[in-house]
N, CA, C and O atoms as a printed pandas DataFrame, in Angstrom:
     atom_number atom_name residue_name chain_id  residue_number  x_coord  y_coord  z_coord
0              1         N          GLN        A               1  -13.888    9.472   11.789
1              2        CA          GLN        A               1  -12.665    8.671   11.894
2              3         C          GLN        A               1  -12.725    7.549   10.864
3              4         O          GLN        A               1  -13.659    6.748   10.849
4              5         N          VAL        A               2  -11.718    7.511   10.014
5              6        CA          VAL        A               2  -11.635    6.470    8.996
6              7         C          VAL        A               2  -10.736    5.357    9.500
7              8         O          VAL        A               2   -9.648    5.614   10.015
8              9         N          HIS        A               3  -11.181    4.145    9.356
9             10        CA          HIS        A               3  -10.371    2.995    9.729
10            11         C          HIS        A               3   -9.925    2.261    8.478
11            12         O          HIS        A               3  -10.710    2.024    7.559
12            13         N          LEU        A               4   -8.655    1.908    8.463
13            14        CA          LEU        A               4   -8.081    1.175    7.346
14            15         C          LEU        A               4   -7.523   -0.142    7.865
15            16         O          LEU        A               4   -6.820   -0.163    8.876
16            17         N          VAL        A               5   -7.826   -1.223    7.192
17            18        CA          VAL        A               5   -7.364   -2.534    7.622
18            19         C          VAL        A               5   -6.660   -3.220    6.457
19            20         O          VAL        A               5   -7.264   -3.497    5.421
20            21         N          GLU        A               6   -5.371   -3.487    6.649
21            22        CA          GLU        A               6   -4.584   -4.169    5.623
22            23         C          GLU        A               6   -4.602   -5.677    5.857
23            24         O          GLU        A               6   -4.783   -6.145    6.981
24            25         N          SER        A               7   -4.414   -6.410    4.795
25            26        CA          SER        A               7   -4.267   -7.859    4.872
26            27         C          SER        A               7   -3.497   -8.333    3.654
27            28         O          SER        A               7   -3.274   -7.579    2.707
28            29         N          GLY        A               8   -3.091   -9.603    3.696
29            30        CA          GLY        A               8   -2.435  -10.197    2.540
30            31         C          GLY        A               8   -0.942  -10.379    2.668
31            32         O          GLY        A               8   -0.314  -10.959    1.782
32            33         N          GLY        A               9   -0.357   -9.896    3.754
33            34        CA          GLY        A               9    1.075  -10.083    3.934
34            35         C          GLY        A               9    1.413  -11.526    4.252
35            36         O          GLY        A               9    0.533  -12.360    4.468
36            37         N          GLY        A              10    2.709  -11.802    4.276
37            38        CA          GLY        A              10    3.147  -13.154    4.600
38            39         C          GLY        A              10    4.575  -13.385    4.181
39            40         O          GLY        A              10    5.316  -12.451    3.874
40            41         N          LEU        A              11    4.948  -14.646    4.176
41            42        CA          LEU        A              11    6.294  -15.061    3.783
42            43         C          LEU        A              11    6.256  -15.563    2.344
43            44         O          LEU        A              11    5.425  -16.400    1.991
44            45         N          VAL        A              12    7.148  -15.053    1.531
45            46        CA          VAL        A              12    7.195  -15.447    0.127
46            47         C          VAL        A              12    8.656  -15.567   -0.292
47            48         O          VAL        A              12    9.522  -14.865    0.230
48            49         N          GLN        A              13    8.915  -16.447   -1.222
49            50        CA          GLN        A              13   10.286  -16.629   -1.720
50            51         C          GLN        A              13   10.652  -15.517   -2.695
51            52         O          GLN        A              13    9.768  -14.926   -3.316
52            53         N          PRO        A              14   11.930  -15.228   -2.835
53            54        CA          PRO        A              14   12.351  -14.252   -3.845
54            55         C          PRO        A              14   11.821  -14.637   -5.223
55            56         O          PRO        A              14   11.855  -15.801   -5.623
56            57         N          GLY        A              15   11.333  -13.627   -5.933
57            58        CA          GLY        A              15   10.727  -13.859   -7.239
58            59         C          GLY        A              15    9.237  -14.120   -7.189
59            60         O          GLY        A              15    8.574  -14.155   -8.226
60            61         N          GLY        A              16    8.708  -14.302   -5.999
61            62        CA          GLY        A              16    7.293  -14.585   -5.839
62            63         C          GLY        A              16    6.437  -13.341   -5.859
63            64         O          GLY        A              16    6.923  -12.231   -6.073
64            65         N          SER        A              17    5.142  -13.547   -5.631
65            66        CA          SER        A              17    4.167  -12.460   -5.681
66            67         C          SER        A              17    3.263  -12.490   -4.454
67            68         O          SER        A              17    3.041  -13.534   -3.841
68            69         N          LEU        A              18    2.756  -11.322   -4.121
69            70        CA          LEU        A              18    1.745  -11.171   -3.084
70            71         C          LEU        A              18    0.812  -10.049   -3.506
71            72         O          LEU        A              18    1.207   -9.133   -4.227
72            73         N          ARG        A              19   -0.436  -10.132   -3.046
73            74        CA          ARG        A              19   -1.358   -9.019   -3.233
74            75         C          ARG        A              19   -1.864   -8.565   -1.870
75            76         O          ARG        A              19   -2.476   -9.336   -1.130
76            77         N          LEU        A              20   -1.604   -7.323   -1.558
77            78        CA          LEU        A              20   -2.087   -6.728   -0.318
78            79         C          LEU        A              20   -3.426   -6.039   -0.568
79            80         O          LEU        A              20   -3.690   -5.525   -1.655
80            81         N          SER        A              21   -4.252   -6.042    0.455
81            82        CA          SER        A              21   -5.538   -5.360    0.389
82            83         C          SER        A              21   -5.651   -4.372    1.543
83            84         O          SER        A              21   -5.114   -4.604    2.627
84            85         N          CYS        A              22   -6.349   -3.280    1.302
85            86        CA          CYS        A              22   -6.621   -2.280    2.339
86            87         C          CYS        A              22   -8.093   -1.911    2.229
87            88         O          CYS        A              22   -8.530   -1.326    1.238
88            89         N          VAL        A              23   -8.841   -2.260    3.253
89            90        CA          VAL        A              23  -10.276   -1.980    3.253
90            91         C          VAL        A              23  -10.544   -0.768    4.138
91            92         O          VAL        A              23  -10.129   -0.729    5.297
92            93         N          ALA        A              24  -11.237    0.213    3.586
93            94        CA          ALA        A              24  -11.627    1.404    4.347
94            95         C          ALA        A              24  -13.002    1.202    4.976
95            96         O          ALA        A              24  -13.851    0.490    4.440
96            97         N          SER        A              25  -13.201    1.845    6.124
97            98        CA          SER        A              25  -14.443    1.666    6.878
98            99         C          SER        A              25  -15.632    2.366    6.246
99           100         O          SER        A              25  -16.780    2.133    6.625
100          101         N          GLU        A              26  -15.342    3.234    5.269
101          102        CA          GLU        A              26  -16.413    3.946    4.597
102          103         C          GLU        A              26  -15.935    4.336    3.201
103          104         O          GLU        A              26  -14.767    4.149    2.863
104          105         N          SER        A              27  -16.825    4.868    2.412
105          106        CA          SER        A              27  -16.484    5.268    1.056
106          107         C          SER        A              27  -15.727    6.592    1.098
107          108         O          SER        A              27  -16.314    7.643    1.356
108          109         N          ILE        A              28  -14.421    6.534    0.844
109          110        CA          ILE        A              28  -13.592    7.726    1.026
110          111         C          ILE        A              28  -12.803    8.113   -0.213
111          112         O          ILE        A              28  -12.156    9.160   -0.227
112          113         N          PHE        A              29  -12.844    7.294   -1.246
113          114        CA          PHE        A              29  -11.926    7.508   -2.354
114          115         C          PHE        A              29  -12.151    8.834   -3.073
115          116         O          PHE        A              29  -11.225    9.356   -3.693
116          117         N          SER        A              30  -13.338    9.380   -3.006
117          118        CA          SER        A              30  -13.602   10.657   -3.665
118          119         C          SER        A              30  -13.033   11.824   -2.874
119          120         O          SER        A              30  -12.882   12.921   -3.414
120          121         N          ALA        A              31  -12.719   11.605   -1.611
121          122        CA          ALA        A              31  -12.238   12.690   -0.758
122          123         C          ALA        A              31  -10.805   12.495   -0.279
123          124         O          ALA        A              31  -10.219   13.386    0.337
124          125         N          TYR        A              32  -10.246   11.324   -0.566
125          126        CA          TYR        A              32   -8.904   11.007   -0.094
126          127         C          TYR        A              32   -8.080   10.386   -1.214
127          128         O          TYR        A              32   -8.605    9.679   -2.074
128          129         N          THR        A              33   -6.782   10.661   -1.187
129          130        CA          THR        A              33   -5.873    9.895   -2.036
130          131         C          THR        A              33   -5.375    8.711   -1.220
131          132         O          THR        A              33   -5.115    8.829   -0.022
132          133         N          MET        A              34   -5.249    7.580   -1.881
133          134        CA          MET        A              34   -4.838    6.354   -1.217
134          135         C          MET        A              34   -3.442    5.957   -1.660
135          136         O          MET        A              34   -3.084    6.088   -2.830
136          137         N          GLY        A              35   -2.658    5.471   -0.705
137          138        CA          GLY        A              35   -1.305    5.071   -1.044
138          139         C          GLY        A              35   -0.820    3.951   -0.144
139          140         O          GLY        A              35   -1.401    3.664    0.903
140          141         N          TRP        A              36    0.250    3.337   -0.580
141          142        CA          TRP        A              36    0.922    2.281    0.187
142          143         C          TRP        A              36    2.334    2.747    0.542
143          144         O          TRP        A              36    3.038    3.333   -0.281
144          145         N          PHE        A              37    2.722    2.477    1.768
145          146        CA          PHE        A              37    4.049    2.789    2.266
146          147         C          PHE        A              37    4.616    1.519    2.898
147          148         O          PHE        A              37    3.892    0.553    3.140
148          149         N          ARG        A              38    5.906    1.538    3.156
149          150        CA          ARG        A              38    6.518    0.425    3.866
150          151         C          ARG        A              38    7.609    0.932    4.786
151          152         O          ARG        A              38    8.185    2.000    4.579
152          153         N          GLN        A              39    7.874    0.135    5.808
153          154        CA          GLN        A              39    8.938    0.469    6.750
154          155         C          GLN        A              39    9.683   -0.789    7.137
155          156         O          GLN        A              39    9.121   -1.713    7.725
156          157         N          ALA        A              40   10.950   -0.806    6.799
157          158        CA          ALA        A              40   11.833   -1.905    7.182
158          159         C          ALA        A              40   12.471   -1.570    8.529
159          160         O          ALA        A              40   12.520   -0.403    8.917
160          161         N          PRO        A              41   12.961   -2.584    9.244
161          162        CA          PRO        A              41   13.584   -2.332   10.544
162          163         C          PRO        A              41   14.695   -1.296   10.451
163          164         O          PRO        A              41   15.561   -1.373    9.580
164          165         N          GLU        A              42   14.660   -0.342   11.346
165          166        CA          GLU        A              42   15.680    0.705   11.454
166          167         C          GLU        A              42   15.750    1.599   10.214
167          168         O          GLU        A              42   16.768    2.245    9.969
168          169         N          LYS        A              43   14.685    1.634    9.446
169          170        CA          LYS        A              43   14.630    2.519    8.283
170          171         C          LYS        A              43   13.389    3.388    8.370
171          172         O          LYS        A              43   12.437    3.067    9.082
172          173         N          GLN        A              44   13.410    4.498    7.634
173          174        CA          GLN        A              44   12.254    5.379    7.611
174          175         C          GLN        A              44   11.159    4.793    6.742
175          176         O          GLN        A              44   11.412    4.013    5.824
176          177         N          ARG        A              45    9.936    5.188    7.056
177          178        CA          ARG        A              45    8.818    4.767    6.234
178          179         C          ARG        A              45    8.935    5.425    4.861
179          180         O          ARG        A              45    9.250    6.611    4.759
180          181         N          GLU        A              46    8.680    4.644    3.804
181          182        CA          GLU        A              46    8.839    5.162    2.456
182          183         C          GLU        A              46    7.631    4.819    1.607
183          184         O          GLU        A              46    6.938    3.829    1.841
184          185         N          LEU        A              47    7.399    5.661    0.619
185          186        CA          LEU        A              47    6.309    5.454   -0.316
186          187         C          LEU        A              47    6.642    4.313   -1.260
187          188         O          LEU        A              47    7.773    4.197   -1.733
188          189         N          VAL        A              48    5.647    3.466   -1.536
189          190        CA          VAL        A              48    5.841    2.447   -2.575
190          191         C          VAL        A              48    4.845    2.604   -3.727
191          192         O          VAL        A              48    5.126    2.172   -4.844
192          193         N          ALA        A              49    3.705    3.206   -3.473
193          194        CA          ALA        A              49    2.747    3.413   -4.554
194          195         C          ALA        A              49    1.650    4.338   -4.051
195          196         O          ALA        A              49    1.246    4.257   -2.891
196          197         N          THR        A              50    1.169    5.215   -4.922
197          198        CA          THR        A              50    0.078    6.087   -4.520
198          199         C          THR        A              50   -0.724    6.538   -5.724
199          200         O          THR        A              50   -0.206    6.656   -6.835
200          201         N          PHE        A              51   -1.991    6.783   -5.480
201          202        CA          PHE        A              51   -2.804    7.499   -6.447
202          203         C          PHE        A              51   -2.605    8.990   -6.194
203          204         O          PHE        A              51   -2.388    9.414   -5.058
204          205         N          THR        A              52   -2.682    9.777   -7.260
205          206        CA          THR        A              52   -2.711   11.221   -7.111
206          207         C          THR        A              52   -4.171   11.681   -7.065
207          208         O          THR        A              52   -5.091   10.888   -7.268
208          209         N          GLY        A              53   -4.363   12.966   -6.795
209          210        CA          GLY        A              53   -5.718   13.491   -6.784
210          211         C          GLY        A              53   -6.420   13.365   -8.125
211          212         O          GLY        A              53   -7.648   13.309   -8.190
212          213         N          GLY        A              54   -5.643   13.320   -9.182
213          214        CA          GLY        A              54   -6.212   13.182  -10.518
214          215         C          GLY        A              54   -6.427   11.749  -10.952
215          216         O          GLY        A              54   -6.940   11.489  -12.040
216          217         N          GLY        A              55   -6.028   10.810  -10.088
217          218        CA          GLY        A              55   -6.264    9.407  -10.392
218          219         C          GLY        A              55   -5.111    8.694  -11.053
219          220         O          GLY        A              55   -5.200    7.495  -11.316
220          221         N          SER        A              56   -4.024    9.402  -11.331
221          222        CA          SER        A              56   -2.852    8.727  -11.875
222          223         C          SER        A              56   -2.092    8.066  -10.731
223          224         O          SER        A              56   -2.473    8.188   -9.566
224          225         N          THR        A              57   -1.023    7.370  -11.071
225          226        CA          THR        A              57   -0.269    6.631  -10.065
226          227         C          THR        A              57    1.193    7.042  -10.068
227          228         O          THR        A              57    1.736    7.472  -11.086
228          229         N          ILE        A              58    1.809    6.902   -8.920
229          230        CA          ILE        A              58    3.222    7.227   -8.757
230          231         C          ILE        A              58    3.907    6.062   -8.054
231          232         O          ILE        A              58    3.395    5.522   -7.073
232          233         N          TYR        A              59    5.064    5.687   -8.569
233          234        CA          TYR        A              59    5.879    4.628   -7.965
234          235         C          TYR        A              59    7.328    5.103   -7.886
235          236         O          TYR        A              59    7.801    5.780   -8.799
236          237         N          PRO        A              60    8.031    4.765   -6.827
237          238        CA          PRO        A              60    9.465    5.045   -6.813
238          239         C          PRO        A              60   10.180    4.054   -7.729
239          240         O          PRO        A              60    9.633    3.009   -8.078
240          241         N          SER        A              61   11.377    4.388   -8.103
241          242        CA          SER        A              61   12.119    3.541   -9.033
242          243         C          SER        A              61   12.383    2.153   -8.468
243          244         O          SER        A              61   12.545    1.195   -9.225
244          245         N          SER        A              62   12.429    2.035   -7.139
245          246        CA          SER        A              62   12.751    0.742   -6.517
246          247         C          SER        A              62   11.675   -0.314   -6.768
247          248         O          SER        A              62   11.957   -1.511   -6.703
248          249         N          VAL        A              63   10.445    0.116   -7.055
249          250        CA          VAL        A              63    9.358   -0.856   -7.248
250          251         C          VAL        A              63    8.673   -0.714   -8.605
251          252         O          VAL        A              63    7.842   -1.548   -8.964
252          253         N          LYS        A              64    9.006    0.318   -9.355
253          254        CA          LYS        A              64    8.336    0.558  -10.635
254          255         C          LYS        A              64    8.515   -0.632  -11.562
255          256         O          LYS        A              64    9.619   -1.150  -11.731
256          257         N          GLY        A              65    7.414   -1.053  -12.156
257          258        CA          GLY        A              65    7.440   -2.207  -13.043
258          259         C          GLY        A              65    7.200   -3.523  -12.330
259          260         O          GLY        A              65    6.961   -4.548  -12.968
260          261         N          ARG        A              66    7.263   -3.495  -11.006
261          262        CA          ARG        A              66    7.021   -4.721  -10.224
262          263         C          ARG        A              66    5.751   -4.613   -9.367
263          264         O          ARG        A              66    5.054   -5.607   -9.162
264          265         N          PHE        A              67    5.459   -3.424   -8.877
265          266        CA          PHE        A              67    4.297   -3.211   -8.010
266          267         C          PHE        A              67    3.233   -2.440   -8.774
267          268         O          PHE        A              67    3.539   -1.593   -9.613
268          269         N          THR        A              68    1.966   -2.750   -8.467
269          270        CA          THR        A              68    0.846   -2.058   -9.084
270          271         C          THR        A              68   -0.223   -1.758   -8.034
271          272         O          THR        A              68   -0.676   -2.655   -7.322
272          273         N          ILE        A              69   -0.616   -0.505   -7.947
273          274        CA          ILE        A              69   -1.706   -0.115   -7.053
274          275         C          ILE        A              69   -2.990   -0.058   -7.863
275          276         O          ILE        A              69   -3.004    0.395   -9.007
276          277         N          SER        A              70   -4.061   -0.525   -7.250
277          278        CA          SER        A              70   -5.369   -0.477   -7.903
278          279         C          SER        A              70   -6.437   -0.330   -6.827
279          280         O          SER        A              70   -6.143   -0.409   -5.634
280          281         N          ARG        A              71   -7.672   -0.115   -7.254
281          282        CA          ARG        A              71   -8.729    0.040   -6.257
282          283         C          ARG        A              71  -10.061   -0.435   -6.804
283          284         O          ARG        A              71  -10.292   -0.465   -8.013
284          285         N          ASN        A              72  -10.919   -0.800   -5.882
285          286        CA          ASN        A              72  -12.292   -1.188   -6.191
286          287         C          ASN        A              72  -13.188   -0.273   -5.368
287          288         O          ASN        A              72  -13.349   -0.471   -4.164
288          289         N          ASN        A              73  -13.764    0.719   -6.016
289          290        CA          ASN        A              73  -14.563    1.708   -5.302
290          291         C          ASN        A              73  -15.771    1.075   -4.608
291          292         O          ASN        A              73  -16.139    1.475   -3.504
292          293         N          ALA        A              74  -16.372    0.104   -5.250
293          294        CA          ALA        A              74  -17.564   -0.522   -4.683
294          295         C          ALA        A              74  -17.254   -1.262   -3.387
295          296         O          ALA        A              74  -18.112   -1.401   -2.515
296          297         N          LYS        A              75  -16.021   -1.732   -3.276
297          298        CA          LYS        A              75  -15.615   -2.481   -2.081
298          299         C          LYS        A              75  -14.800   -1.631   -1.106
299          300         O          LYS        A              75  -14.334   -2.134   -0.084
300          301         N          ASN        A              76  -14.628   -0.351   -1.418
301          302        CA          ASN        A              76  -13.816    0.543   -0.566
302          303         C          ASN        A              76  -12.443   -0.071   -0.299
303          304         O          ASN        A              76  -11.933    0.009    0.819
304          305         N          THR        A              77  -11.852   -0.675   -1.313
305          306        CA          THR        A              77  -10.626   -1.444   -1.140
306          307         C          THR        A              77   -9.562   -0.978   -2.126
307          308         O          THR        A              77   -9.830   -0.744   -3.305
308          309         N          VAL        A              78   -8.356   -0.853   -1.604
309          310        CA          VAL        A              78   -7.177   -0.556   -2.412
310          311         C          VAL        A              78   -6.261   -1.768   -2.354
311          312         O          VAL        A              78   -6.108   -2.399   -1.308
312          313         N          TYR        A              79   -5.659   -2.080   -3.486
313          314        CA          TYR        A              79   -4.786   -3.252   -3.573
314          315         C          TYR        A              79   -3.367   -2.829   -3.921
315          316         O          TYR        A              79   -3.134   -1.770   -4.503
316          317         N          LEU        A              80   -2.432   -3.684   -3.548
317          318        CA          LEU        A              80   -1.054   -3.540   -4.002
318          319         C          LEU        A              80   -0.604   -4.904   -4.485
319          320         O          LEU        A              80   -0.369   -5.815   -3.691
320          321         N          GLN        A              81   -0.490   -5.032   -5.789
321          322        CA          GLN        A              81    0.027   -6.259   -6.386
322          323         C          GLN        A              81    1.545   -6.145   -6.457
323          324         O          GLN        A              81    2.083   -5.212   -7.051
324          325         N          MET        A              82    2.216   -7.096   -5.849
325          326        CA          MET        A              82    3.674   -7.078   -5.792
326          327         C          MET        A              82    4.212   -8.322   -6.489
327          328         O          MET        A              82    3.940   -9.445   -6.066
328          329         N          ASN        A              83    4.966   -8.118   -7.543
329          330        CA          ASN        A              83    5.565   -9.213   -8.307
330          331         C          ASN        A              83    7.084   -9.135   -8.244
331          332         O          ASN        A              83    7.653   -8.107   -7.877
332          333         N          SER        A              84    7.715  -10.215   -8.600
333          334        CA          SER        A              84    9.189  -10.287   -8.638
334          335         C          SER        A              84    9.784   -9.755   -7.331
335          336         O          SER        A              84   10.680   -8.911   -7.337
336          337         N          LEU        A              85    9.278  -10.253   -6.245
337          338        CA          LEU        A              85    9.688   -9.740   -4.937
338          339         C          LEU        A              85   11.143  -10.058   -4.653
339          340         O          LEU        A              85   11.671  -11.096   -5.053
340          341         N          LYS        A              86   11.776   -9.125   -3.945
341          342        CA          LYS        A              86   13.179   -9.241   -3.574
342          343         C          LYS        A              86   13.301   -9.199   -2.059
343          344         O          LYS        A              86   12.379   -8.768   -1.366
344          345         N          SER        A              87   14.428   -9.644   -1.554
345          346        CA          SER        A              87   14.634   -9.638   -0.100
346          347         C          SER        A              87   14.524   -8.219    0.455
347          348         O          SER        A              87   14.075   -8.020    1.584
348          349         N          GLU        A              88   14.937   -7.235   -0.345
349          350        CA          GLU        A              88   14.884   -5.845    0.127
350          351         C          GLU        A              88   13.467   -5.280    0.175
351          352         O          GLU        A              88   13.267   -4.158    0.640
352          353         N          ASP        A              89   12.489   -6.039   -0.296
353          354        CA          ASP        A              89   11.090   -5.627   -0.158
354          355         C          ASP        A              89   10.523   -6.006    1.204
355          356         O          ASP        A              89    9.397   -5.636    1.536
356          357         N          THR        A              90   11.292   -6.735    1.982
357          358        CA          THR        A              90   10.845   -7.130    3.314
358          359         C          THR        A              90   10.605   -5.896    4.183
359          360         O          THR        A              90   11.501   -5.073    4.366
360          361         N          ALA        A              91    9.392   -5.777    4.715
361          362        CA          ALA        A              91    9.010   -4.605    5.510
362          363         C          ALA        A              91    7.592   -4.797    6.015
363          364         O          ALA        A              91    6.898   -5.737    5.627
364          365         N          VAL        A              92    7.176   -3.892    6.885
365          366        CA          VAL        A              92    5.762   -3.768    7.220
366          367         C          VAL        A              92    5.153   -2.784    6.229
367          368         O          VAL        A              92    5.664   -1.681    6.039
368          369         N          TYR        A              93    4.066   -3.193    5.609
369          370        CA          TYR        A              93    3.415   -2.375    4.592
370          371         C          TYR        A              93    2.163   -1.732    5.178
371          372         O          TYR        A              93    1.343   -2.393    5.815
372          373         N          TYR        A              94    2.038   -0.434    4.947
373          374        CA          TYR        A              94    0.944    0.352    5.498
374          375         C          TYR        A              94    0.121    1.008    4.386
375          376         O          TYR        A              94    0.652    1.437    3.361
376          377         N          CYS        A              95   -1.138    1.067    4.613
377          378        CA          CYS        A              95   -2.059    1.794    3.758
378          379         C          CYS        A              95   -2.297    3.176    4.367
379          380         O          CYS        A              95   -2.414    3.310    5.586
380          381         N          ARG        A              96   -2.366    4.190    3.527
381          382        CA          ARG        A              96   -2.604    5.545    4.008
382          383         C          ARG        A              96   -3.678    6.239    3.194
383          384         O          ARG        A              96   -3.738    6.100    1.972
384          385         N          ALA        A              97   -4.521    6.983    3.880
385          386        CA          ALA        A              97   -5.508    7.845    3.236
386          387         C          ALA        A              97   -5.179    9.286    3.605
387          388         O          ALA        A              97   -5.027    9.612    4.782
388          389         N          ARG        A              98   -5.072   10.136    2.606
389          390        CA          ARG        A              98   -4.777   11.546    2.848
390          391         C          ARG        A              98   -5.861   12.410    2.224
391          392         O          ARG        A              98   -6.213   12.243    1.056
392          393         N          GLY        A              99   -6.384   13.336    3.022
393          394        CA          GLY        A              99   -7.487   14.161    2.568
394          395         C          GLY        A              99   -7.100   15.027    1.380
395          396         O          GLY        A              99   -6.000   15.578    1.341
396          397         N          LEU        A             100   -7.995   15.146    0.418
397          398        CA          LEU        A             100   -7.769   15.996   -0.734
398          399         C          LEU        A             100   -8.020   17.467   -0.402
399          400         O          LEU        A             100   -7.396   18.359   -0.976
400          401         N          ARG        A             101   -8.937   17.704    0.527
401          402        CA          ARG        A             101   -9.324   19.089    0.837
402          403         C          ARG        A             101   -9.129   19.433    2.304
403          404         O          ARG        A             101   -9.616   20.459    2.777
404          405         N          ASN        A             102   -8.421   18.579    3.020
405          406        CA          ASN        A             102   -8.097   18.868    4.419
406          407         C          ASN        A             102   -6.779   18.189    4.753
407          408         O          ASN        A             102   -6.157   17.560    3.897
408          409         N          ASP        A             103   -6.359   18.323    6.005
409          410        CA          ASP        A             103   -5.067   17.769    6.423
410          411         C          ASP        A             103   -5.196   16.404    7.072
411          412         O          ASP        A             103   -4.241   15.914    7.675
412          413         N          ASN        A             104   -6.354   15.787    6.960
413          414        CA          ASN        A             104   -6.553   14.487    7.599
414          415         C          ASN        A             104   -5.693   13.419    6.952
415          416         O          ASN        A             104   -5.611   13.324    5.727
416          417         N          VAL        A             105   -5.056   12.620    7.785
417          418        CA          VAL        A             105   -4.267   11.483    7.334
418          419         C          VAL        A             105   -4.593   10.296    8.235
419          420         O          VAL        A             105   -4.582   10.404    9.462
420          421         N          TYR        A             106   -4.881    9.176    7.607
421          422        CA          TYR        A             106   -5.191    7.957    8.353
422          423         C          TYR        A             106   -4.274    6.836    7.874
423          424         O          TYR        A             106   -3.959    6.715    6.691
424          425         N          TRP        A             107   -3.862    6.026    8.839
425          426        CA          TRP        A             107   -2.982    4.883    8.555
426          427         C          TRP        A             107   -3.651    3.593    9.018
427          428         O          TRP        A             107   -4.403    3.578    9.993
428          429         N          GLY        A             108   -3.364    2.527    8.308
429          430        CA          GLY        A             108   -3.742    1.212    8.774
430          431         C          GLY        A             108   -2.728    0.705    9.789
431          432         O          GLY        A             108   -1.754    1.385   10.113
432          433         N          GLN        A             109   -2.974   -0.504   10.284
433          434        CA          GLN        A             109   -2.102   -1.058   11.325
434          435         C          GLN        A             109   -0.860   -1.727   10.740
435          436         O          GLN        A             109    0.090   -2.018   11.467
436          437         N          GLY        A             110   -0.865   -1.971    9.439
437          438        CA          GLY        A             110    0.287   -2.567    8.780
438          439         C          GLY        A             110    0.162   -4.072    8.627
439          440         O          GLY        A             110   -0.522   -4.737    9.404
440          441         N          THR        A             111    0.829   -4.590    7.621
441          442        CA          THR        A             111    0.894   -6.032    7.389
442          443         C          THR        A             111    2.329   -6.391    7.010
443          444         O          THR        A             111    2.953   -5.725    6.184
444          445         N          GLN        A             112    2.831   -7.444    7.620
445          446        CA          GLN        A             112    4.239   -7.825    7.433
446          447         C          GLN        A             112    4.413   -8.593    6.129
447          448         O          GLN        A             112    3.671   -9.532    5.837
448          449         N          VAL        A             113    5.395   -8.180    5.363
449          450        CA          VAL        A             113    5.808   -8.910    4.169
450          451         C          VAL        A             113    7.263   -9.326    4.355
451          452         O          VAL        A             113    8.130   -8.484    4.587
452          453         N          THR        A             114    7.524  -10.608    4.254
453          454        CA          THR        A             114    8.877  -11.136    4.397
454          455         C          THR        A             114    9.231  -11.918    3.143
455          456         O          THR        A             114    8.548  -12.871    2.769
456          457         N          VAL        A             115   10.315  -11.492    2.502
457          458        CA          VAL        A             115   10.779  -12.164    1.289
458          459         C          VAL        A             115   12.073  -12.887    1.633
459          460         O          VAL        A             115   13.104  -12.264    1.883
460          461         N          SER        A             116   11.998  -14.204    1.641
461          462        CA          SER        A             116   13.150  -14.996    2.062
462          463         C          SER        A             116   13.028  -16.407    1.518
463          464         O          SER        A             116   11.931  -16.941    1.356
464          465         N          SER        A             117   14.182  -16.995    1.241
465          466        CA          SER        A             117   14.187  -18.390    0.809
466          467         C          SER        A             117   14.365  -19.321    2.001
467          468         O          SER        A             117   14.394  -20.540    1.833
């Protein structure tokens, strides 16, 4: 069982920045792809950034150029740097690990990001 713990959320003004962190309970990056998702009230959970199995990154157009996913293998940590935040970025942000060679999927508990003046 892999445990993921997110942190770094909070209240930020429009145009501001936040960096989210997701710490895994064990070294999993070689066996799992890591990604960030978000869910706003009454909306479906959506992808905001992910690594592919080959190590490249994918972003939807809504965040491309503003959000950056990165990782520190030694710390078992994935980051999401969010810049130029907008009110529509307000959501609970979740970290996800998906198995490369199996169907295992693990989610963190989420961290709230609120963009408001």
